[in-house]
DOZABA-490713 format. One record per residue (C-alpha): residue in one letter; x, y, z. Coordinates in Angstrom, 2 decimals, padded with zeros to 5 digits. Each point is the difference from the previous one (the first is absolute). Example, Ala and Ser with C-alpha at 12.3 -4.5 7.8 and 13.67 -1.06 7.14 Angstrom:
2
<r 'A',<012.30,-004.50,007.80>> <r 'S',<001.37,003.44,-000.66>> 
***
This chain:
200
<r 'X',<-011.19,067.98,067.18>> <r 'X',<003.64,-001.09,-000.34>> <r 'X',<001.38,-001.92,002.98>> <r 'X',<003.00,001.58,001.69>> <r 'X',<003.21,-002.00,-000.44>> <r 'X',<001.03,-002.17,002.93>> <r 'X',<002.85,001.50,002.05>> <r 'X',<001.03,-002.84,002.32>> <r 'X',<000.72,-003.64,-000.84>> <r 'X',<000.47,-003.12,002.12>> <r 'X',<003.09,-002.18,-000.34>> <r 'X',<-001.95,-002.45,-002.16>> <r 'X',<-001.30,002.78,-002.27>> <r 'X',<003.45,001.61,-000.26>> <r 'X',<001.49,-003.40,-000.87>> <r 'X',<-002.56,-000.45,-002.77>> <r 'X',<000.73,003.45,-001.45>> <r 'X',<003.76,-000.54,000.03>> <r 'X',<-000.31,-003.64,-001.16>> <r 'X',<001.92,-001.49,002.93>> <r 'X',<-001.01,-002.04,003.06>> <r 'X',<-001.30,001.57,003.20>> <r 'X',<003.07,-001.42,001.76>> <r 'X',<002.23,002.07,-002.30>> <r 'X',<-002.06,003.13,000.61>> <r 'X',<000.30,-000.42,003.77>> <r 'X',<003.75,-000.58,-000.29>> <r 'X',<000.42,003.16,-002.10>> <r 'X',<-001.98,001.94,002.61>> <r 'X',<002.04,-001.47,002.85>> <r 'X',<003.24,001.06,-001.71>> <r 'X',<-001.37,003.48,-000.70>> <r 'X',<000.08,-000.46,-003.76>> <r 'X',<-003.75,000.55,-000.32>> <r 'X',<-001.54,002.57,002.40>> <r 'X',<-003.08,-001.08,001.94>> <r 'X',<-002.24,001.23,002.78>> <r 'X',<-001.57,-001.98,002.84>> <r 'X',<-003.65,-000.17,000.97>> <r 'X',<-001.16,000.13,003.62>> <r 'X',<-000.12,-003.79,-000.14>> <r 'X',<003.62,-000.25,-001.11>> <r 'X',<-000.66,-000.90,-003.65>> <r 'X',<002.13,001.45,-002.78>> <r 'X',<-001.58,002.23,-002.62>> <r 'X',<001.72,001.41,-003.08>> <r 'X',<-000.71,003.42,-001.50>> <r 'X',<-000.78,000.01,-003.71>> <r 'X',<002.63,002.72,-000.51>> <r 'X',<002.66,-002.19,001.65>> <r 'X',<-000.93,-002.98,-002.16>> <r 'X',<000.10,002.11,-003.16>> <r 'X',<003.39,001.49,000.92>> <r 'X',<001.40,-003.47,000.75>> <r 'X',<-001.44,-001.39,-003.26>> <r 'X',<001.47,002.85,-002.06>> <r 'X',<003.42,-000.48,001.60>> <r 'X',<-000.02,-003.70,-000.88>> <r 'X',<-001.62,000.15,-003.44>> <r 'X',<-003.29,-001.53,001.12>> <r 'X',<-003.34,001.03,-001.50>> <r 'X',<-002.75,000.04,002.61>> <r 'X',<-003.35,-001.49,-001.03>> <r 'X',<-002.36,002.12,002.10>> <r 'X',<-003.14,-001.11,-001.81>> <r 'X',<-001.10,-003.56,000.81>> <r 'X',<000.09,-002.39,-002.93>> <r 'X',<-003.45,-000.95,-001.27>> <r 'X',<-001.27,-003.31,001.29>> <r 'X',<-000.29,-002.40,-002.92>> <r 'X',<-002.81,-002.52,000.04>> <r 'X',<002.26,-002.90,-001.02>> <r 'X',<002.83,000.85,002.39>> <r 'X',<000.15,-002.00,003.18>> <r 'X',<-000.02,002.31,003.02>> <r 'X',<001.51,-001.12,003.30>> <r 'X',<000.00,001.98,003.24>> <r 'X',<002.55,-001.04,002.65>> <r 'X',<-000.67,001.15,003.56>> <r 'X',<002.73,-000.28,002.64>> <r 'X',<001.86,002.46,002.24>> <r 'X',<003.25,-001.97,-000.29>> <r 'X',<001.85,001.64,-002.93>> <r 'X',<002.44,-002.88,-000.41>> <r 'X',<-002.73,-002.65,-000.22>> <r 'X',<-002.23,002.06,-002.29>> <r 'X',<002.91,000.52,-002.39>> <r 'X',<000.70,-003.76,000.06>> <r 'X',<-003.66,-000.68,-000.74>> <r 'X',<-000.07,002.57,-002.81>> <r 'X',<003.07,-001.57,-001.61>> <r 'X',<-001.39,-003.56,-000.01>> <r 'X',<-003.31,001.22,-001.45>> <r 'X',<001.74,001.91,-002.79>> <r 'X',<002.39,-002.90,-000.63>> <r 'X',<-003.03,-002.25,-000.51>> <r 'X',<-001.62,002.46,-002.42>> <r 'X',<001.71,003.33,-000.90>> <r 'X',<-003.25,001.27,-001.58>> <r 'X',<-001.72,000.18,003.40>> <r 'X',<-000.62,003.47,001.44>> <r 'X',<001.01,000.08,003.67>> <r 'X',<-000.82,002.66,002.57>> <r 'X',<001.08,-000.09,003.65>> <r 'X',<-001.54,001.36,003.19>> <r 'X',<001.24,000.02,003.59>> <r 'X',<-003.30,000.47,001.82>> <r 'X',<-003.77,000.13,-000.35>> <r 'X',<-000.01,003.70,-000.82>> <r 'X',<002.22,-000.51,-003.04>> <r 'X',<-002.15,-002.96,-001.05>> <r 'X',<-003.06,002.24,000.08>> <r 'X',<001.79,002.57,-002.17>> <r 'X',<001.02,-002.58,-002.59>> <r 'X',<-003.07,-002.21,-000.16>> <r 'X',<-002.27,002.29,-002.02>> <r 'X',<002.61,001.16,-002.53>> <r 'X',<001.96,-003.23,-000.37>> <r 'X',<-002.92,-002.45,000.33>> <r 'X',<002.14,-003.02,000.94>> <r 'X',<-001.04,-003.49,-001.07>> <r 'X',<002.29,-001.59,002.58>> <r 'X',<000.86,001.32,003.46>> <r 'X',<002.70,-001.59,002.17>> <r 'X',<-000.02,001.28,003.55>> <r 'X',<001.82,-000.52,003.26>> <r 'X',<-001.98,-000.45,003.23>> <r 'X',<002.10,002.21,002.27>> <r 'X',<-000.40,003.46,-001.52>> <r 'X',<000.02,003.48,001.57>> <r 'X',<-003.37,001.40,001.11>> <r 'X',<-002.18,-002.54,-001.85>> <r 'X',<000.94,-003.67,000.18>> <r 'X',<-000.06,-002.16,-003.11>> <r 'X',<-003.07,-001.97,001.05>> <r 'X',<-002.12,003.14,000.33>> <r 'X',<001.47,001.37,-003.22>> <r 'X',<-000.86,-003.25,-001.76>> <r 'X',<-003.59,000.32,001.25>> <r 'X',<-000.23,003.56,-001.36>> <r 'X',<001.43,-000.97,-003.39>> <r 'X',<-002.48,-002.84,-000.34>> <r 'X',<-002.87,002.36,000.89>> <r 'X',<001.10,002.65,-002.53>> <r 'X',<-001.64,-000.08,-003.41>> <r 'X',<003.40,000.70,-001.60>> <r 'X',<001.77,-003.01,001.54>> <r 'X',<-002.95,-002.30,000.77>> <r 'X',<001.15,-002.47,-002.68>> <r 'X',<003.74,000.47,000.49>> <r 'X',<002.10,-002.91,001.21>> <r 'X',<001.10,000.70,003.58>> <r 'X',<003.02,-001.85,001.40>> <r 'X',<001.05,000.47,003.62>> <r 'X',<003.65,-000.40,001.03>> <r 'X',<001.22,-000.34,003.55>> <r 'X',<003.32,-000.54,001.72>> <r 'X',<-001.73,-002.48,002.32>> <r 'X',<-003.18,-001.45,-001.47>> <r 'X',<-001.91,-001.39,002.97>> <r 'X',<-003.30,-001.91,-000.21>> <r 'X',<-001.67,003.10,001.44>> <r 'X',<001.32,002.15,-002.83>> <r 'X',<-001.14,-002.53,-002.60>> <r 'X',<-003.53,000.01,001.40>> <r 'X',<-000.02,003.82,000.12>> <r 'X',<001.37,000.32,-003.54>> <r 'X',<-002.60,-002.39,-001.39>> <r 'X',<-002.80,001.85,001.80>> <r 'X',<001.31,003.33,-001.36>> <r 'X',<-000.28,-001.27,-003.58>> <r 'X',<003.58,-001.00,-000.76>> <r 'X',<000.43,-002.46,-002.88>> <r 'X',<003.26,-001.43,001.32>> <r 'X',<002.52,000.42,002.82>> <r 'X',<003.57,-001.06,000.57>> <r 'X',<003.09,000.77,002.03>> <r 'X',<002.60,002.51,-001.14>> <r 'X',<002.69,-002.66,000.22>> <r 'X',<-001.62,-002.09,-002.73>> <r 'X',<002.13,-000.67,-003.11>> <r 'X',<-000.50,002.44,-002.87>> <r 'X',<-001.57,-002.74,-002.14>> <r 'X',<-002.62,-000.62,002.68>> <r 'X',<-000.73,003.73,000.30>> <r 'X',<-000.49,000.25,-003.77>> <r 'X',<-002.36,-002.97,000.04>> <r 'X',<-002.08,001.72,002.67>> <r 'X',<-000.10,003.23,-002.02>> <r 'X',<-001.18,-001.80,-003.18>> <r 'X',<001.25,002.77,-002.28>> <r 'X',<-001.05,-001.86,-003.15>> <r 'X',<-003.66,000.29,001.04>> <r 'X',<000.07,003.71,-000.84>> <r 'X',<002.10,-000.04,-003.15>> <r 'X',<-001.73,000.59,-003.37>> <r 'X',<-001.95,-003.13,-000.81>> <r 'X',<000.26,-001.29,003.58>> <r 'X',<-002.83,-000.58,002.49>> <r 'X',<-001.31,003.20,001.55>> 
***
């Protein structure tokens, strides 16, 4: 049975389709350049028809089918509900290695949607997330067969001793504050461990 095409997309998904950042998508929506609807919880959703019309008007070809996951391609999932920080994190990861495949999620629900299809080898997650906090999400990722061996790195705006203990107990491999220099963040992520020929 053929699956019915998806009709609504989140800001992150729309950004991926149009090959721009989620910040840009939200700005276009705010200015009325890209129509959107709001959920009961106040989150923006974009109709497929609106995305296609916008793409056609600007000469963009939408990639509606997900790219196949290649065995030798490093896969990184970034989880944070702050669009500015997640874009910053995405940029430093890609600057370190442009071959890396990066997906972004704003909450635990989106993580659940992406985990099975994307099968991330590295997950970087904030603690303060909507609905499901990062510690609980870390625990679930470690318990999942898909991400049991993934590297899990917890980020926090304020990394207290209590958070460190909780992150370690939840199965996190490393933890650091969001204000850490980009070089320190990259060291914690250990991207080279997942590159072809690296330690897995």
